[in-house]
gemmi code that builds the backbone of each chain (N, CA, C; Angstrom):
import gemmi

chains = {
    "A": [
        ("MET", (126.999, 58.909, 12.220), (126.435, 59.414, 10.521), (126.457, 61.158, 10.440)),
        ("THR", (126.463, 62.028, 11.428), (125.935, 63.212, 11.382), (127.574, 63.642, 11.200)),
        ("ILE", (128.219, 62.790, 12.373), (129.796, 63.576, 12.070), (130.839, 63.526, 10.843)),
        ("LEU", (130.306, 62.664, 10.110), (130.685, 61.871, 8.906), (130.035, 63.350, 7.764)),
        ("LEU", (129.273, 63.001, 7.780), (128.594, 64.092, 7.133), (128.482, 65.711, 7.013)),
        ("LEU", (128.618, 65.928, 8.553), (129.194, 66.869, 8.982), (130.988, 67.670, 7.870)),
        ("THR", (131.222, 65.983, 8.290), (133.323, 66.032, 8.779), (133.246, 66.457, 6.647)),
        ("ILE", (132.337, 66.140, 5.769), (132.746, 65.457, 4.292), (132.142, 67.465, 4.068)),
        ("VAL", (131.038, 67.583, 4.620), (130.973, 69.139, 4.814), (132.017, 69.968, 4.265)),
        ("LEU", (132.595, 70.538, 5.717), (133.742, 71.313, 5.775), (134.646, 70.739, 4.978)),
        ("ALA", (135.149, 69.584, 4.733), (136.343, 69.511, 3.525), (136.640, 69.760, 2.339)),
        ("LEU", (135.013, 69.647, 1.864), (134.199, 69.518, 0.787), (134.406, 71.049, 1.015)),
        ("ALA", (134.129, 72.393, 1.796), (133.672, 73.608, 1.992), (135.100, 74.219, 1.398)),
        ("ALA", (136.411, 74.015, 2.530), (137.349, 73.753, 2.307), (138.289, 72.959, 0.887)),
        ("ALA", (138.081, 72.777, 0.283), (138.859, 72.677, -0.955), (137.821, 72.481, -2.398)),
        ("SER", (136.661, 73.738, -2.180), (135.882, 74.979, -3.073), (136.955, 76.205, -2.992)),
        ("LEU", (137.301, 76.071, -1.490), (138.272, 77.386, -1.523), (139.949, 77.078, -1.589)),
        ("THR", (140.260, 76.199, -1.982), (142.059, 75.497, -2.230), (141.938, 75.219, -3.830)),
        ("ILE", (141.298, 74.217, -4.060), (141.306, 73.952, -5.572), (141.884, 75.178, -6.550)),
        ("LYS", (142.315, 74.898, -6.841), (143.059, 75.990, -8.299), (141.815, 76.874, -9.800)),
        ("ARG", (141.481, 74.647, -9.870), (140.433, 75.023, -11.383), (138.510, 75.542, -10.169)),
        ("SER", (138.233, 76.138, -11.434), (137.485, 76.432, -11.310), (136.343, 75.836, -11.228)),
        ("VAL", (136.114, 75.040, -12.216), (134.882, 73.613, -12.402), (134.508, 72.519, -11.746)),
        ("PRO", (136.195, 72.146, -10.826), (135.880, 71.610, -9.477), (135.719, 71.656, -8.260)),
        ("ALA", (136.204, 73.369, -8.201), (136.045, 74.494, -7.298), (134.561, 74.384, -6.804)),
        ("MET", (133.682, 74.543, -8.242), (132.050, 74.874, -7.970), (131.597, 73.610, -7.446)),
        ("VAL", (132.358, 72.587, -8.211), (131.089, 70.865, -8.209), (131.356, 70.654, -6.459)),
        ("SER", (132.999, 71.323, -5.851), (132.350, 70.735, -4.333), (132.370, 71.314, -3.960)),
        ("PHE", (131.858, 72.981, -3.805), (130.972, 73.913, -3.770), (129.062, 73.376, -3.745)),
        ("ALA", (128.662, 72.900, -4.702), (127.847, 72.465, -4.824), (127.209, 71.201, -3.920)),
        ("LEU", (127.980, 70.380, -4.030), (128.244, 68.826, -2.803), (128.083, 69.566, -1.555)),
        ("MET", (128.606, 70.459, -1.273), (128.852, 70.828, -0.123), (127.386, 71.606, 0.242)),
        ("MET", (126.654, 72.530, -0.813), (125.303, 72.971, -0.023), (124.452, 71.699, -0.437)),
        ("PHE", (124.657, 70.675, -1.682), (123.258, 69.728, -0.894), (123.617, 68.716, 0.421)),
        ("LEU", (124.908, 68.385, 0.034), (125.275, 67.551, 1.817), (124.313, 68.269, 2.665)),
        ("LEU", (124.552, 69.741, 3.175), (123.305, 70.569, 3.868), (122.262, 70.224, 4.178)),
        ("GLY", (121.899, 70.360, 2.749), (120.396, 70.687, 2.499), (120.076, 68.992, 3.249)),
        ("ILE", (120.095, 67.651, 2.821), (120.527, 66.294, 3.607), (120.491, 66.462, 5.461)),
        ("PHE", (121.531, 67.054, 5.735), (121.481, 67.087, 7.230), (120.819, 67.961, 7.778)),
        ("TYR", (119.754, 69.246, 6.609), (118.769, 69.774, 7.523), (117.628, 68.619, 7.509)),
        ("MET", (117.776, 67.592, 6.109), (116.338, 66.398, 6.731), (116.714, 66.286, 7.469)),
        ("THR", (118.079, 65.406, 8.011), (118.353, 64.902, 9.757), (118.437, 65.220, 10.562)),
        ("LEU", (117.897, 66.937, 10.249), (117.157, 67.203, 11.741), (116.012, 67.501, 11.718)),
        ("ASP", (115.277, 66.891, 11.243), (113.417, 67.449, 10.927), (113.202, 68.004, 9.589)),
        ("ALA", (114.142, 69.036, 9.496), (113.434, 70.133, 8.719), (113.319, 69.561, 7.304)),
        ("LYS", (112.358, 68.649, 7.063), (112.600, 68.711, 5.318), (112.384, 69.053, 4.419)),
        ("VAL", (111.417, 70.459, 4.804), (110.854, 71.129, 3.221), (112.465, 72.144, 3.578)),
        ("LEU", (112.831, 72.440, 4.579), (114.453, 73.563, 4.225), (115.659, 72.844, 4.225)),
        ("GLY", (115.754, 71.187, 3.613), (116.546, 70.842, 3.215), (116.116, 70.473, 1.629)),
        ("LEU", (114.693, 70.927, 1.713), (114.405, 70.931, -0.118), (114.914, 72.021, -0.436)),
        ("PHE", (114.575, 72.944, 0.091), (114.768, 74.453, -0.025), (115.539, 74.198, -0.506)),
        ("GLN", (116.882, 73.951, 0.461), (118.016, 74.505, 0.280), (118.682, 73.103, -1.193)),
        ("ILE", (117.957, 72.575, -1.552), (118.931, 71.796, -2.455), (118.428, 72.052, -3.597)),
        ("PHE", (116.890, 72.448, -4.136), (116.581, 73.153, -4.898), (116.130, 74.112, -5.377)),
        ("VAL", (116.534, 75.397, -4.577), (115.673, 76.835, -5.098), (117.595, 77.258, -4.473)),
        ("TYR", (117.730, 77.019, -3.030), (119.346, 77.737, -3.385), (120.726, 77.362, -3.890)),
        ("THR", (121.170, 75.746, -3.577), (121.313, 75.233, -4.215), (121.569, 75.533, -5.944)),
        ("GLY", (120.321, 75.584, -6.182), (120.105, 75.621, -8.032), (120.268, 77.041, -8.264)),
        ("GLY", (119.552, 77.817, -7.915), (119.962, 79.116, -8.286), (121.473, 79.976, -8.124)),
        ("ILE", (122.085, 79.329, -7.044), (123.561, 79.626, -6.882), (124.432, 79.699, -7.673)),
        ("ILE", (124.738, 77.580, -8.242), (125.463, 77.406, -9.133), (125.118, 78.042, -10.147)),
        ("VAL", (123.956, 78.328, -10.758), (123.377, 79.037, -12.534), (123.989, 79.930, -12.586)),
        ("LEU", (124.178, 80.741, -10.766), (124.599, 82.482, -10.646), (126.723, 82.379, -11.385)),
        ("MET", (127.220, 81.595, -10.228), (128.746, 80.957, -9.879), (129.138, 80.424, -11.741)),
        ("LEU", (127.834, 79.369, -12.608), (128.103, 79.719, -13.836), (128.687, 80.716, -14.682)),
        ("PHE", (127.823, 81.450, -13.938), (127.505, 82.674, -15.292), (129.288, 83.446, -14.916)),
        ("GLY", (129.513, 83.851, -12.910), (131.534, 83.713, -13.176), (132.443, 83.222, -13.620)),
        ("VAL", (131.813, 81.363, -13.549), (133.054, 80.862, -14.579), (132.873, 80.681, -15.382)),
        ("THR", (132.309, 81.536, -16.685), (132.215, 82.199, -18.017), (133.135, 83.127, -18.039)),
        ("ILE", (133.577, 84.255, -16.416), (133.857, 84.987, -16.863), (135.638, 84.893, -16.301)),
        ("ILE", (135.329, 84.457, -15.155), (136.929, 83.520, -15.134), (137.728, 82.952, -15.660)),
        ("GLY", (136.956, 81.988, -16.658), (137.847, 80.816, -17.040), (137.332, 80.070, -16.542)),
        ("VAL", (138.541, 78.764, -16.342), (138.751, 77.513, -15.555), (140.042, 77.332, -14.779)),
        ("ALA", (140.831, 78.272, -15.312), (141.827, 78.072, -13.925), (141.287, 80.004, -13.199)),
        ("PHE", (141.503, 79.645, -11.335), (141.925, 80.595, -10.633), (143.203, 82.138, -10.934)),
        ("PRO", (142.691, 83.161, -11.205), (143.554, 83.812, -11.183), (145.026, 84.152, -10.139)),
        ("GLN", (146.054, 83.881, -10.170), (147.384, 84.167, -8.975), (146.999, 85.629, -8.925)),
        ("ALA", (146.204, 85.095, -7.243), (145.881, 86.527, -6.244), (147.364, 86.935, -5.027)),
        ("LYS", (147.426, 87.717, -4.623), (148.448, 87.897, -3.316), (147.604, 87.131, -2.077)),
        ("SER", (148.118, 86.676, -1.662), (148.191, 86.249, -0.322), (147.742, 86.735, 0.910)),
        ("ARG", (147.055, 87.193, 1.875), (147.283, 87.208, 2.885), (147.660, 86.771, 3.828)),
        ("PRO", (148.658, 86.533, 4.718), (148.908, 85.046, 5.899), (148.021, 85.742, 6.813)),
        ("TRP", (147.680, 87.114, 7.384), (146.899, 87.428, 8.582), (145.798, 87.121, 9.226)),
        ("SER", (145.183, 86.307, 7.144), (143.822, 86.058, 7.102), (143.494, 84.773, 8.042)),
        ("ALA", (144.317, 83.862, 7.752), (144.476, 82.445, 8.033), (143.844, 82.127, 10.074)),
        ("VAL", (144.509, 83.514, 10.348), (145.187, 83.617, 12.090), (143.612, 84.050, 12.282)),
        ("ALA", (143.627, 84.839, 11.624), (141.773, 85.812, 11.958), (141.038, 85.246, 11.885)),
        ("ALA", (140.473, 83.919, 11.121), (139.546, 83.175, 11.288), (139.868, 81.905, 12.133)),
        ("VAL", (141.393, 81.278, 13.204), (141.403, 80.665, 13.369), (141.000, 81.083, 15.236)),
        ("LEU", (141.765, 82.753, 15.019), (141.017, 83.763, 16.390), (139.566, 83.379, 16.598)),
        ("VAL", (138.481, 83.693, 15.404), (137.008, 83.968, 15.661), (136.699, 82.758, 15.831)),
        ("PHE", (137.172, 81.680, 15.436), (136.835, 80.098, 15.091), (136.883, 80.153, 17.190)),
        ("VAL", (138.355, 80.036, 17.586), (137.943, 80.058, 19.221), (137.666, 80.961, 20.120)),
        ("ALA", (136.943, 82.097, 19.553), (136.380, 83.327, 20.551), (135.035, 82.384, 20.479)),
        ("LEU", (134.409, 82.282, 18.809), (132.881, 81.709, 18.423), (133.167, 79.828, 20.236)),
        ("VAL", (134.147, 79.027, 19.879), (133.925, 78.264, 20.418), (133.954, 78.881, 22.137)),
        ("ALA", (134.434, 79.457, 22.437), (134.800, 79.796, 23.997), (133.000, 80.286, 24.041)),
        ("LEU", (133.138, 81.154, 23.447), (131.996, 82.384, 24.222), (130.221, 81.191, 23.881)),
        ("PHE", (130.128, 80.342, 22.577), (128.912, 79.461, 23.008), (129.656, 78.242, 24.080)),
        ("VAL", (130.248, 77.918, 24.853), (130.804, 77.040, 25.712), (130.214, 78.134, 26.752)),
        ("ARG", (131.143, 78.551, 26.965), (129.816, 79.676, 28.285), (129.291, 80.039, 27.984)),
        ("GLY", (128.173, 79.937, 27.239), (126.395, 80.388, 27.402), (125.358, 79.542, 26.902)),
        ("ALA", (126.394, 78.371, 27.039), (125.788, 77.047, 26.010), (124.338, 77.028, 27.332)),
        ("ASP", (124.856, 76.448, 28.045), (123.739, 75.813, 29.370), (122.517, 77.230, 29.772)),
        ("LYS", (122.958, 78.319, 29.441), (121.935, 79.395, 29.226), (121.139, 79.185, 28.235)),
        ("LEU", (121.576, 79.150, 27.317), (120.458, 79.248, 25.997), (119.755, 78.122, 25.579)),
        ("GLN", (120.773, 76.927, 26.133), (119.588, 75.763, 27.191), (118.680, 75.856, 27.446)),
        ("LEU", (118.348, 76.380, 28.824), (117.450, 76.654, 29.833), (116.093, 77.581, 28.974)),
        ("THR", (117.369, 78.961, 28.691), (116.163, 79.791, 28.278), (115.294, 79.480, 26.987)),
        ("ALA", (115.983, 78.384, 25.756), (114.882, 78.746, 25.043), (114.147, 77.782, 24.740)),
        ("GLY", (113.325, 77.914, 25.610), (112.131, 77.070, 26.338), (111.325, 77.557, 26.108)),
        ("GLN", (111.768, 78.988, 27.705), (110.476, 80.001, 27.396), (110.707, 81.046, 26.466)),
        ("ALA", (111.513, 80.870, 25.447), (111.187, 81.624, 23.904), (110.880, 81.315, 23.758)),
        ("THR", (110.549, 80.242, 22.759), (109.712, 79.879, 22.841), (107.566, 79.796, 22.668)),
        ("GLU", (107.361, 79.704, 24.210), (106.800, 79.563, 24.725), (105.770, 81.332, 24.710)),
        ("ASP", (106.827, 82.379, 24.723), (106.411, 83.689, 25.254), (106.406, 84.134, 23.282)),
        ("VAL", (107.510, 83.881, 22.349), (106.892, 84.710, 21.651), (106.281, 83.494, 20.414)),
        ("HIS", (105.408, 84.025, 19.370), (104.832, 83.775, 18.405), (105.595, 83.896, 17.432)),
        ("LEU", (106.298, 83.639, 16.586), (107.421, 84.092, 15.688), (108.147, 85.210, 15.152)),
        ("PHE", (107.011, 86.642, 14.788), (107.670, 87.433, 14.877), (106.896, 88.915, 15.645)),
        ("ALA", (105.998, 87.887, 16.583), (104.972, 89.052, 17.331), (106.211, 90.249, 17.701)),
        ("ALA", (106.618, 89.660, 18.573), (107.218, 90.792, 19.682), (108.291, 90.917, 19.387)),
        ("GLN", (108.899, 90.566, 18.221), (110.389, 91.028, 17.903), (110.153, 91.621, 16.270)),
        ("PHE", (108.852, 91.865, 15.528), (108.553, 92.555, 14.715), (109.238, 93.675, 14.600)),
        ("SER", (109.589, 95.213, 14.960), (110.169, 95.938, 14.716), (111.781, 95.640, 14.814)),
        ("ASP", (112.010, 94.924, 15.613), (113.715, 94.290, 15.978), (114.233, 94.025, 13.900)),
        ("PHE", (113.072, 93.110, 13.914), (113.535, 92.726, 12.592), (113.748, 93.137, 11.356)),
        ("VAL", (112.513, 94.221, 11.374), (112.257, 95.318, 10.096), (113.703, 96.077, 10.715)),
        ("ILE", (114.236, 96.720, 11.080), (115.268, 97.431, 11.061), (116.219, 97.232, 11.057)),
        ("LEU", (116.720, 95.657, 11.438), (117.524, 94.839, 10.839), (117.775, 94.968, 8.996)),
        ("PHE", (116.535, 94.013, 8.961), (116.419, 94.200, 7.481), (116.748, 95.282, 6.796)),
        ("ALA", (116.066, 96.201, 7.289), (115.740, 98.125, 6.566), (117.387, 98.301, 6.390)),
        ("LEU", (118.621, 98.314, 7.339), (119.811, 98.076, 7.356), (120.301, 97.956, 6.603)),
        ("ILE", (120.215, 96.275, 6.125), (120.828, 94.747, 5.609), (120.721, 95.556, 4.040)),
        ("GLY", (119.580, 96.544, 3.794), (119.366, 96.401, 2.637), (119.329, 97.655, 1.823)),
        ("SER", (119.003, 98.533, 2.710), (120.039, 100.235, 2.691), (121.783, 100.005, 2.607)),
        ("SER", (122.528, 99.168, 2.859), (123.819, 99.067, 2.209), (124.333, 98.304, 1.341)),
        ("LEU", (122.675, 97.437, 0.919), (123.501, 96.635, -0.090), (123.229, 97.511, -0.675)),
        ("LEU", (121.816, 98.429, -0.954), (121.218, 99.514, -1.911), (122.567, 100.849, -2.224)),
        ("TYR", (122.894, 100.611, -0.765), (123.802, 102.069, -0.825), (125.366, 101.328, -1.822)),
        ("GLY", (125.875, 100.291, -1.016), (126.928, 99.457, -1.752), (126.947, 99.620, -4.207)),
        ("THR", (125.609, 99.303, -3.855), (125.246, 98.505, -5.298), (125.942, 100.499, -6.356)),
        ("VAL", (124.660, 101.599, -5.979), (124.959, 102.363, -6.836), (126.021, 103.143, -6.139)),
        ("LYS", (127.226, 103.078, -5.378), (128.154, 103.849, -5.233), (129.588, 102.737, -5.938)),
        ("MET", (129.223, 101.718, -6.467), (129.900, 100.856, -7.468), (129.529, 101.319, -8.225)),
        ("ALA", (128.256, 100.560, -8.656), (128.106, 101.944, -9.978), (128.579, 103.689, -10.624)),
        ("GLY", (128.819, 104.197, -9.402), (129.114, 105.178, -9.432), (130.129, 105.169, -10.038)),
        ("LEU", (130.779, 104.284, -9.083), (132.399, 104.248, -9.747), (133.168, 103.699, -10.951)),
        ("LEU", (132.032, 102.674, -11.673), (132.469, 101.984, -12.712), (132.160, 103.371, -13.611)),
        ("LYS", (130.650, 104.057, -13.379), (130.751, 104.825, -14.199), (131.686, 106.456, -14.847)),
        ("ALA", (132.262, 106.257, -13.731), (133.896, 107.286, -13.913), (134.906, 106.655, -14.392)),
        ("ARG", (134.475, 105.569, -13.795), (135.999, 104.948, -14.912), (135.676, 104.768, -16.567)),
        ("LYS", (135.171, 104.490, -16.907), (134.151, 103.903, -17.732), (134.671, 105.658, -18.817)),
        ("LYS", (134.082, 106.233, -18.333), (134.369, 108.058, -19.009), (135.440, 108.590, -18.532)),
        ("SER", (136.384, 108.077, -17.946), (137.541, 108.199, -18.518), (138.263, 107.494, -18.687)),
        ("THR", (137.490, 106.598, -19.576), (138.480, 105.479, -20.619), (138.688, 105.738, -22.001)),
        ("ALA", (136.958, 106.288, -21.602), (135.625, 106.963, -23.454), (137.260, 107.867, -23.095)),
        ("LYS", (137.655, 108.597, -22.465), (138.203, 110.354, -22.556), (139.351, 109.855, -23.548)),
        ("GLY", (140.184, 108.911, -22.329), (141.002, 108.753, -22.547), (141.181, 107.937, -24.091)),
        ("GLU", (140.884, 107.111, -24.501), (141.029, 106.702, -25.861), (140.238, 107.607, -27.300)),
        ("ARG", (139.740, 108.624, -26.805), (139.592, 109.955, -28.218), (141.148, 110.329, -27.979)),
        ("ASP", (141.581, 111.123, -26.325), (142.763, 112.073, -27.279), (143.714, 111.123, -27.546)),
        ("VAL", (143.427, 109.747, -27.533), (144.412, 108.783, -28.424), (144.497, 109.313, -30.075)),
    ],
    "B": [
        ("MET", (125.506, 66.012, 21.274), (125.474, 66.268, 19.757), (125.241, 67.632, 19.161)),
        ("PHE", (124.724, 68.513, 20.546), (124.008, 69.777, 20.136), (125.369, 70.563, 20.085)),
        ("ASN", (126.599, 70.193, 21.279), (127.543, 71.084, 20.501), (128.707, 70.855, 19.428)),
        ("ILE", (128.457, 69.488, 19.182), (129.483, 69.710, 18.257), (129.029, 69.831, 16.669)),
        ("GLU", (127.627, 69.331, 16.828), (127.409, 70.768, 15.775), (127.381, 72.340, 14.868)),
        ("MET", (126.917, 72.476, 16.705), (127.038, 73.294, 16.664), (128.635, 74.169, 16.424)),
        ("PHE", (130.136, 73.233, 16.893), (131.440, 73.563, 16.200), (131.729, 73.796, 14.829)),
        ("PHE", (131.033, 72.401, 13.907), (130.643, 72.182, 12.514), (130.922, 73.514, 11.957)),
        ("ALA", (129.738, 74.060, 12.358), (128.805, 75.220, 11.679), (129.968, 76.529, 11.958)),
        ("PHE", (130.309, 77.321, 13.273), (131.539, 78.003, 13.845), (132.460, 77.583, 12.552)),
        ("GLY", (133.118, 75.999, 12.515), (134.422, 76.265, 11.447), (133.718, 76.256, 10.422)),
        ("LEU", (133.077, 76.075, 9.756), (132.425, 76.792, 7.929), (133.088, 78.108, 8.222)),
        ("PHE", (132.101, 78.082, 9.410), (131.975, 79.680, 9.197), (133.270, 80.772, 9.198)),
        ("SER", (134.428, 80.086, 9.858), (136.174, 80.538, 9.984), (136.312, 80.074, 8.794)),
        ("LEU", (135.705, 79.140, 8.184), (136.161, 78.857, 6.467), (135.492, 80.207, 5.801)),
        ("GLY", (134.474, 80.284, 5.738), (134.190, 81.362, 5.146), (135.115, 82.487, 5.360)),
        ("LEU", (135.052, 82.335, 6.791), (135.651, 84.265, 6.900), (137.097, 84.068, 6.474)),
        ("TYR", (137.828, 83.199, 6.350), (139.641, 82.591, 5.044), (139.344, 83.543, 4.752)),
        ("GLY", (137.444, 82.968, 3.455), (137.923, 83.288, 2.111), (137.683, 84.339, 1.040)),
        ("VAL", (137.084, 85.437, 2.668), (136.536, 86.156, 2.511), (137.704, 87.400, 2.394)),
        ("SER", (138.150, 87.224, 3.494), (139.351, 88.033, 4.348), (140.895, 87.615, 3.613)),
        ("SER", (141.332, 86.634, 2.748), (141.844, 86.396, 2.298), (142.653, 86.778, 0.378)),
        ("GLY", (141.296, 87.904, 0.163), (141.762, 88.958, -0.354), (141.927, 87.634, -2.374)),
        ("ARG", (140.899, 86.696, -2.214), (141.369, 86.177, -3.815), (140.139, 86.923, -4.993)),
        ("ASP", (140.136, 86.029, -5.994), (139.276, 86.199, -7.332), (137.350, 86.713, -6.707)),
        ("PHE", (136.987, 87.401, -7.586), (135.435, 87.336, -7.422), (135.339, 85.995, -6.860)),
        ("LEU", (135.454, 84.755, -7.579), (134.357, 84.007, -7.559), (134.252, 83.240, -6.178)),
        ("ARG", (135.727, 83.046, -5.519), (136.086, 82.161, -4.362), (135.385, 83.508, -3.526)),
        ("ILE", (135.476, 84.732, -3.351), (134.249, 85.735, -2.616), (133.018, 85.368, -2.018)),
        ("PHE", (132.889, 84.728, -3.299), (131.729, 84.447, -3.004), (131.327, 82.798, -2.493)),
        ("PHE", (131.578, 82.408, -2.740), (131.727, 81.354, -1.954), (131.912, 81.060, -0.688)),
        ("SER", (132.735, 82.173, -0.421), (133.146, 81.614, 0.675), (131.685, 82.917, 2.143)),
        ("LEU", (131.163, 83.923, 0.974), (129.824, 84.460, 1.352), (128.794, 83.759, 2.004)),
        ("GLU", (128.950, 82.435, 0.995), (128.076, 82.117, 0.938), (128.489, 80.738, 2.262)),
        ("MET", (129.570, 80.578, 2.069), (129.778, 79.551, 3.735), (128.935, 80.022, 4.308)),
        ("LEU", (129.419, 82.184, 4.480), (129.414, 82.499, 6.039), (127.793, 82.160, 6.043)),
        ("LEU", (126.802, 82.528, 5.392), (125.485, 82.705, 5.389), (124.968, 81.440, 5.710)),
        ("ASN", (125.394, 79.926, 4.777), (125.184, 78.773, 5.359), (125.855, 78.294, 6.523)),
        ("ALA", (126.534, 78.949, 7.367), (127.154, 78.196, 8.469), (125.907, 79.144, 9.643)),
        ("VAL", (125.680, 80.249, 9.011), (124.117, 80.685, 9.855), (123.275, 79.881, 9.579)),
        ("ILE", (122.517, 79.391, 8.743), (121.470, 78.453, 8.444), (121.757, 77.606, 9.050)),
        ("MET", (123.072, 76.820, 8.512), (123.276, 75.675, 10.031), (122.766, 75.699, 11.448)),
        ("MET", (123.362, 77.129, 11.733), (123.119, 77.289, 13.300), (121.830, 77.415, 13.457)),
        ("LEU", (121.085, 78.472, 12.832), (119.363, 78.231, 13.153), (118.946, 76.685, 13.067)),
        ("ALA", (119.076, 76.529, 12.366), (118.476, 74.808, 11.986), (118.154, 73.534, 13.011)),
        ("ILE", (120.155, 74.184, 12.988), (120.815, 72.907, 14.852), (120.015, 73.512, 16.137)),
        ("THR", (119.650, 74.596, 16.519), (119.189, 74.901, 17.353), (117.481, 75.363, 17.482)),
        ("ALA", (117.458, 75.515, 15.853), (115.188, 75.321, 15.785), (115.759, 73.484, 16.341)),
        ("HIS", (116.251, 72.598, 16.035), (116.149, 71.269, 16.495), (115.978, 71.003, 17.822)),
        ("HIS", (117.583, 71.099, 17.866), (117.721, 71.197, 19.592), (117.176, 71.334, 20.692)),
        ("LEU", (116.446, 72.866, 20.335), (115.905, 73.761, 21.312), (114.724, 73.919, 20.905)),
        ("GLY", (114.051, 73.395, 19.928), (112.787, 74.151, 19.678), (112.265, 75.001, 19.513)),
        ("MET", (113.665, 76.356, 19.446), (113.253, 77.196, 18.466), (112.551, 77.419, 17.637)),
        ("THR", (111.554, 76.979, 16.639), (111.368, 76.789, 15.807), (110.713, 77.752, 14.514)),
        ("GLN", (110.514, 78.553, 15.625), (110.944, 80.453, 14.707), (111.994, 80.139, 14.011)),
        ("ASN", (113.312, 79.769, 13.866), (114.374, 80.155, 13.458), (114.201, 79.455, 12.046)),
        ("ILE", (113.565, 78.456, 12.146), (113.414, 77.784, 11.143), (112.594, 78.813, 9.506)),
        ("VAL", (111.589, 79.287, 10.524), (111.450, 80.844, 9.116), (112.550, 82.229, 9.366)),
        ("LEU", (113.452, 81.962, 9.299), (114.346, 82.661, 9.755), (115.468, 82.539, 8.735)),
        ("ALA", (115.599, 81.232, 9.061), (116.669, 80.590, 7.904), (115.812, 80.235, 6.185)),
        ("TYR", (114.941, 80.744, 6.102), (113.828, 80.424, 4.847), (113.983, 82.501, 4.350)),
        ("LEU", (114.354, 83.543, 4.918), (114.887, 84.440, 5.460), (116.135, 85.018, 4.568)),
        ("VAL", (116.697, 84.046, 5.512), (118.851, 84.501, 5.568), (119.252, 83.966, 3.825)),
        ("ILE", (118.761, 82.809, 3.649), (118.092, 81.808, 2.177), (117.701, 82.877, 1.187)),
        ("VAL", (116.659, 83.851, 1.300), (116.647, 85.279, 0.382), (117.084, 85.809, 0.304)),
        ("LEU", (117.896, 85.568, 1.075), (118.919, 86.728, 1.394), (120.199, 86.945, 1.601)),
        ("ALA", (120.811, 85.858, 0.923), (121.630, 84.974, 0.099), (121.647, 84.749, -0.830)),
        ("THR", (120.552, 84.513, -1.619), (120.488, 84.343, -3.649), (120.115, 86.045, -4.037)),
        ("LEU", (119.707, 87.039, -3.338), (119.704, 88.035, -3.252), (121.177, 88.611, -3.635)),
        ("GLU", (121.588, 88.285, -2.255), (123.170, 89.189, -1.896), (124.170, 88.719, -3.632)),
        ("ALA", (123.950, 87.228, -4.216), (125.367, 86.312, -4.472), (124.679, 86.743, -5.934)),
        ("ALA", (123.929, 87.505, -6.354), (122.896, 87.890, -7.612), (123.747, 89.769, -8.283)),
        ("ALA", (123.647, 90.198, -6.415), (123.805, 91.168, -7.159), (125.471, 91.533, -6.779)),
        ("GLY", (125.447, 91.089, -6.453), (127.318, 90.578, -6.342), (127.535, 90.071, -7.049)),
        ("LEU", (127.004, 89.616, -8.494), (127.755, 88.735, -9.352), (127.454, 90.116, -10.589)),
        ("LEU", (126.219, 90.786, -10.401), (126.525, 92.075, -11.834), (126.952, 92.704, -10.895)),
        ("ILE", (127.882, 93.309, -10.292), (128.906, 94.450, -10.427), (130.338, 93.515, -10.393)),
        ("PHE", (130.104, 92.130, -10.588), (131.771, 91.459, -10.426), (131.429, 91.236, -12.277)),
        ("ALA", (130.401, 91.060, -12.939), (130.715, 91.083, -14.290), (130.388, 93.221, -15.115)),
        ("ALA", (129.678, 94.375, -14.479), (129.993, 95.144, -14.870), (131.770, 95.687, -14.005)),
        ("ALA", (132.193, 95.506, -13.068), (133.126, 95.716, -13.228), (134.622, 95.158, -13.985)),
        ("ASN", (134.331, 93.920, -14.608), (135.074, 93.229, -15.475), (134.947, 93.443, -17.353)),
        ("LYS", (133.373, 93.822, -17.712), (133.180, 95.073, -18.187), (134.142, 95.821, -18.650)),
        ("VAL", (134.167, 96.619, -17.630), (134.881, 98.030, -17.536), (136.444, 97.931, -17.355)),
        ("SER", (137.098, 97.688, -16.346), (138.200, 97.119, -16.310), (139.336, 96.113, -16.420)),
        ("GLY", (137.912, 95.166, -17.138), (138.724, 93.605, -17.198), (139.498, 93.112, -16.262)),
        ("VAL", (138.935, 93.766, -14.473), (140.054, 92.908, -13.359), (139.394, 91.927, -12.333)),
        ("ILE", (139.161, 90.206, -12.250), (138.535, 89.785, -11.710), (139.280, 89.470, -10.353)),
        ("ILE", (139.644, 90.123, -10.081), (140.487, 90.380, -8.390), (140.611, 91.145, -7.198)),
        ("PRO", (139.667, 91.718, -6.657), (139.046, 93.321, -6.402), (140.200, 94.071, -5.521)),
        ("ASP", (141.086, 93.549, -5.253), (142.137, 94.273, -5.241), (143.057, 94.497, -6.107)),
        ("GLU", (142.580, 94.344, -7.139), (143.376, 95.517, -8.274), (142.362, 96.374, -8.655)),
        ("LEU", (140.697, 96.165, -8.702), (139.611, 97.104, -8.877), (139.931, 98.415, -8.692)),
        ("ASN", (140.225, 98.536, -6.680), (140.650, 99.085, -6.651), (141.676, 100.015, -6.484)),
        ("GLY", (142.567, 99.030, -7.316), (144.256, 99.959, -7.925), (143.578, 100.340, -9.100)),
        ("GLU", (143.147, 99.709, -9.764), (142.508, 100.971, -10.894), (141.701, 102.083, -10.561)),
        ("VAL", (141.026, 102.556, -9.557), (140.108, 102.725, -8.960), (140.615, 104.179, -8.311)),
        ("GLU", (141.437, 103.662, -8.155), (142.355, 104.817, -7.584), (143.241, 106.028, -8.053)),
        ("LYS", (143.299, 104.981, -9.702), (144.397, 105.957, -11.087), (144.091, 106.737, -10.952)),
    ],
}
model = gemmi.Model(1)
for chain_id, residues in chains.items():
    chain = gemmi.Chain(chain_id)
    for i, (resn, *xyz) in enumerate(residues, 1):
        res = gemmi.Residue()
        res.name, res.seqid = resn, gemmi.SeqId(i, " ")
        for name, pos in zip(("N", "CA", "C"), xyz):
            atom = gemmi.Atom()
            atom.name, atom.element = name, gemmi.Element(name[0])
            atom.pos, atom.b_iso = gemmi.Position(*pos), 0.0
            res.add_atom(atom)
        chain.add_residue(res)
    model.add_chain(chain)
structure = gemmi.Structure()
structure.add_model(model)
structure.setup_entities()
């Protein structure tokens, strides 16, 4: 049952990337996230599953609907990069190899870790550094993008004035 | 079962990576980014269930919040870029800025 559910999840994920029309792609993406929520419930993480369905899926789909209003009903044609499929396959193989190599060790050490670590007590500083790095890079990207767009807007306005 | 579920999570991660690196329009890049983060949440939930690492559920909530914030920030940038230069493919935006 779980394998069937996860196969459908992967099929819907692939469909959302390959369908050429934006609304069906978004519907398959929403279904994928909904089924993931169901999967979390089967893993005894019921609150996480409900959170995934109601908060995450709901919020993201509203945001994506906003994107659909800009893009239109059909996705535009873009240049394809053949190496990206090869890169994705290579990453999959690397992840599987790494996992198979360390799976036994992970299962052995997992129990010890939960006994010693009380949530973030022992590794709190590591998580703070990680989230600070992510937050600062997001902020940097947003500010940089805003600067670029502002410069572009100014040059466009200047060009219109000259004309 | 633990191994099989993890392989599916790796598959979802690879699909997301393919979507991000194939350089299509903004919306499909957002889909792919969400897939990447969903794969991470999936791995956290699987390890929490099978290995008893219950602290991973808390991390999963943090990743969900981060993913939602990232989507909101990304869509704002997309809307601004579209308003200024009218492009919906990131590669074209890069060309516009270089000009």
